[in-house]
N, C-alpha and C positions, 0 to 999 in steps of 0.2 A: 385587641379590641375588635368590635364589629366593623363591618364594611361601612364606608363613609355614607352617611345619609344624604341623599340627593333630594332637593326640593326646588320648586319653581314658584316664583312670585310674579303675578301679572300686574301690570299697571305702572304708572310713573312712580319714581322714587318718592316724590313728595306726597303722592296719594297714599302710598304704603306707610309712610311715616305717620300721616294723619290718622289712618285706620288703626294702627297699633296704639297710637297715643289715645284715641277715643276708647279703645278696649281697656287700656290701663286706667284711664279716667273713670270708666264705669266700675272697675274693680275697687278703685279708691273712693268711689261714691262722691266725686267732686260735684260742686253745685252747678257749674257751667262746663260741661264736657267739651263743647265746641271751642270755647275760649282756651281751655286747658290744652287741647290739641293744637290750636293755632299758636300758642306761646311756645310749645315744644318744637313745632315745625319750623319756626322762624328763629330758633336759637342758633348760636354760632356753631354748635356741634350737636345736631339733633339726635344722633345715635347715643352719644354719651348722656344726653339729657333723658332719653328714654330709659337707659340703664339706671340712671339715678332715681327716676320716678318709679321704676318697677321694683325697687328694693323692698323685700318683705311682702310684696303684693302679687306680682306675676307668678311666682312659684306656687302661690295658693289658688291659682285659677282652677276652674273645673278640670278634672282629669282628662276629659275628652277634648279639651282645648289647649291645655298648657303646652304640649309639645309643638303644636302648630304655631302658637304665639311666639315661642322661642325660636322656631325655625325662621319665622318672619324677621325677628330681631337679628338673627345670624346673617340672613340674606342682606339686610340693610348694612350690617357691619362689614360684610365682605364686598360691598359695592365700591366702585372706584372713588366715590366722594368721601368714604370713611377711612379711618386709620387702620382698619382690619380687625379680624377676629381676636387676635392676641391682645388688642387694646382694651377689650371688654371682658376677656376670659376670667381674670381673677375675680372681679366684682360679681360677675354672673355666677360663676361656679360656687363661690362662697355663699351667695344668697340662696341658690337652689339647695345646697347642702344643709343650710340652716332652717329653711322655711318650707320646703316642698312637703305637702300633705301626703302625697302618694309616692312611696319609694319607687314603684315601678315606673311611673311617669317621670319622676325626677332623674332616675338613672338613665332613662332613654334620652332625656335632654342633655345630660352630661356626656353620654356616649357620643351624641351628635357633635357636641362642642369639642370633645377630645379629638375626634376625627377631622374636624375642620381646623383645629389649632395647629400651631407650629412650635413656637418657643415656649408656650405656656402649658404643654401637656402634663408636666409634672404637677403643676398646680391643680389642673382639672382632675387628674387621677387621685390626688390627695383629697379633693372634695368628694369624689365618688366613695372613698373609704368612709369619710365622715357621714355621708348620707346613708350608706349601707348599714353602718353601725346604728345610727339613730332610728332607722326604720326596720331594724331587725332583718336585713336582707344581705348580710355579709356573704352568705353562701353563693350569691350570684357572682361574686368576684373570684371565687375559688378556681374556676377554670382558667383564669388569667394568670395564676401563679406560675404555671409551667412556661408561660410566655414572657415572664418578667425580664429575663436577660435580654431578649430581643427588644422589648418595649423600652427598657432603660437605655439601650444603645441608640434609640431613635430620639431621645429627649435632648433638647438643647438646654440642659441644666447642669449645674455644678455637681461635683461628687457629693458634697454635703447635702444638697437638695435631694438627690436621688436616694442617698442613705436615709434621710429623714422619712421619705415616703415609704420605703420598704420596711423600715423599723416600725412605722405607724401601722402598717398592714400586719406585720408580725404580732405586734401587741394586741391588735384587734382580734386576730385569730386566737391568740392565747386566751383573751377574755371570754371568747365563745367556746373554750375548751377544744379547739381544733388543733391539737398538738402536732399531728402529722403534717398538716398544711402549713403551720407556723415553721416547722423544720424546713419544708420546701422553700418558703420565703427566705429563710436564712441562707440556704444554699444559693438561691438566686442573688442575694446580696453579695456573698463572697465571690461568686463568679463574675458579676457585672461591676461591682463597686471597687473590689480589689483590696489589697492589704494596706494601702497608704492612708485610707480614711481613718479618722480618729475613732470611729465606732467599730472598726473591723475586729479588734481584739475581743471586745465584749460579745460581738455577734458570733465569732468563731468559737469562743468559749461556751456560749449558750448552745451552739449547734453540736459540739462534742458531747456535752452533758445530756442534751436531748437525745442524741443517738443512743447513748448508754441506757436511757430510761424508756425509750419507745419500743414496745414489743413488736410492732408491725414494720419497723425499719431495720433492715439487716445489711444493706449494701454500704459498707464502710468506705469502699473505694470512691463512691460518689462524693464523699466529704474529703477524704484524705488526699485525693488526687488533684484537688483544686489548687491552682497556682498560688492563690492568696494564702491558703492554709499551710502549704509547704513553706512558703516564704516566712510566715509568722512563726512556724514551728522551728525552722532552721535558725532563725534569728533569736530564739529563746524568748519571744515576746508572749507566748501563751502560758508560760509559767506552769503551775500544777495541771492546767488543762492539757498542756503538751504531753506531760507524763501520762495522763489518762488516755490520750489519743494513742500514744505508743503502746500502752497496755492493750487497748482494744484491737490494735493492729497485729500484735505479735504474740501475746500471751495465750496459753491454753488455760483451761478452767482451773487447774491446780495452781498455776502461776498467778492467775488472777486472784484466787482465794487468798494467797499469801500477800499479794499486793494490797488487796482490799482490807486485810487485817492490819497491815502496817500503816496504811494511809487512811484509816477509818475516819478520823476527825477531818482530814483535808477533803476527802470525798463528800462527807456530809456538808461541809461548808460550801462546796461547789454546787450542791444540790443533787448529787447522784443518789438514786434509790438503790441501795445495796442488793435487795432481792431481785428487782427487775434487771439490774446490770448483771447479776450472777446468772440469771436465766438466759440473758443475751449471750453471755460468754459460753454457756453450755451449747447453744445453737452453733456458734461460730467454731467451737472446738470440734463438734461432730462433723461440720462441713470441712474442716481442715483434715480430719482423719480420712474422710471420704476422698478428698483431693489427693492424698498420699497413697491411696489404695484403689484407684480406679480399676474396675473390672475384676477385682479380687474379693474373696470372701472376707468380710470383717465380722468377727464373732461379737455377739451382743455383749459378752463379758468384757471385751476390750473397751467398748463404748461405755459400759457401766462404770468401769474403773476410771476412765478418762474424765467423766463428768460427775462422778460421785453420786450416782443414783442407784436404786435397786435395779437388778437386771430385768425384773418384770415390768419396769417402767420405761425401759429403753425404746420399746416399739413406739410409744407415744411421742417420745422425744424425736425419734427419726421422722415420724409423720410431721411434726412441727417444723423440722428443718426443711423437709420437702415442700411443705406448704409455704414457707417463707421464700422459696425460690433459690435458696442457697445450694440445693443439691437435687439430683434425680437419681433414682436407683430402685432396686427391688429387694424386698425382704423375704427370707425363707423362714417361715415360722417353725418348720420341722427341725431344720439344722440350726435355727436361731442365729442366722447370719444376715448381714447386709451386703449387697453387691452394688456399689455405687457406679453409675454410668456417666455422671457429670457432676462436677462440684466447682465451687467458686473459691479461689484463693483470696485471702484478705490482702496479702502483699505478694509481689512477684519479684523476688530478688535472686541472688546468686544460687541459693539452694534450689529454688524452683526451676531455674534455667538448667541446672545440673540434672534434676529429675526429668525434665522434658527431654534433654539430650539422651539420657539413658533409655527412655521409652521409645524414642525415635530409632535408636540402635537396635532395640529389641524388635521393633516393627520391621526394620530393614532385614534383620536376621531371619525373621519369620517368612518374609517374602522370598528371600534367597533359598530357604529350605523348601519352599513350595515350588520353586521353578522346575526342578527335575520331575516332580509329580505332574505338573502342567504339561511339560514337554512329552512325557510318556503318554499322557492321556491324548494329546494331539496325534501322536504316532499311531496309537491303537485305533483312534477314530478314522485316520486315513486308511489304515489297512482294512478295516471293516467296510469302508466305502468302496474300496477296490474289489473286495470279495463280492459284495452285493452287485457291483456293476458287472462282474464276470458271470455271475449266476443268471443275471437277467438278459445276457446277450443271446439273441435268437438267430440261427443261420437258416436261410431259405435256399433249397436246392432246386435247380431246374429239372 
């Protein structure tokens, strides 16, 4: 969230209570604003009385005054004579979420309240989601998605409360057709909330299916490496989604095609788009071929056979793999080959370690074979330096 909003309120506490009460009274169009303010000021808990009277009214104040009015209320709540910000956070945040006319001003108020709150941050963030959805400003919360694990760790809230907030945000993003961002929210849930929560299986299943369907998301490790996902998968709690995850991690395109044919009904029930998932597996298969052949020529014909496309279409698929960030390399259109220089493994197990060991041995052998050449070059350079020094020596006779 943004930096804590700092504000200063001049004057005696009682005077500030009276001033804010008069402002609320004017908004409510009470008959006798002075008596209204006096009654609030002399109540047993003036701040709670202000909050109660402000419901449905203060959030609708003119946009240029609403933030200042709430800042004054927050200052009063934070004073030594009051029970604190958290004592009013729930009522205020829900009221602003439901009644603020300006999404911009309302979100600024809630952002200030969030930064001042302690134990009620989950409630305030939840209200921010409600307000952003109601005022069509959900995009303003998108930059916070990458910060969700950190934010969740700061909340004095139960696992269920945290889970409810993140799921509400995910659902709101889905409603706005922001699928990539909804996937990021699910990853944040699985990272910060963990496997023990009652909603974890449903969220993990959704994330796995979403990965299969989203063309712009290709980093399977970001999902599969999460402790919660591994725990759920090893415990067999993911069911068919666990089989789908294993296929996404280990299958090439031909294996995937057979799997998709055998499990067509099950994948459809999960919500997997067979065409999009097939294209995703083509990208991952090309990346795997590249990872196994770094620095070597890979014929287009090999790629064509591996992903079941015409050879003339291979170049476009390679471009898509590079664009996705899975691979770097160069294409030779004359020889119709790909030379991969970097690629991403979906999994890194015994086979990959063996391949890495072989490449290190090759590198070591190459260095050893170069050593005599380097030593000989040094010797030649030294001899040439001595010869040049002898030629440049001048003797002066008397």
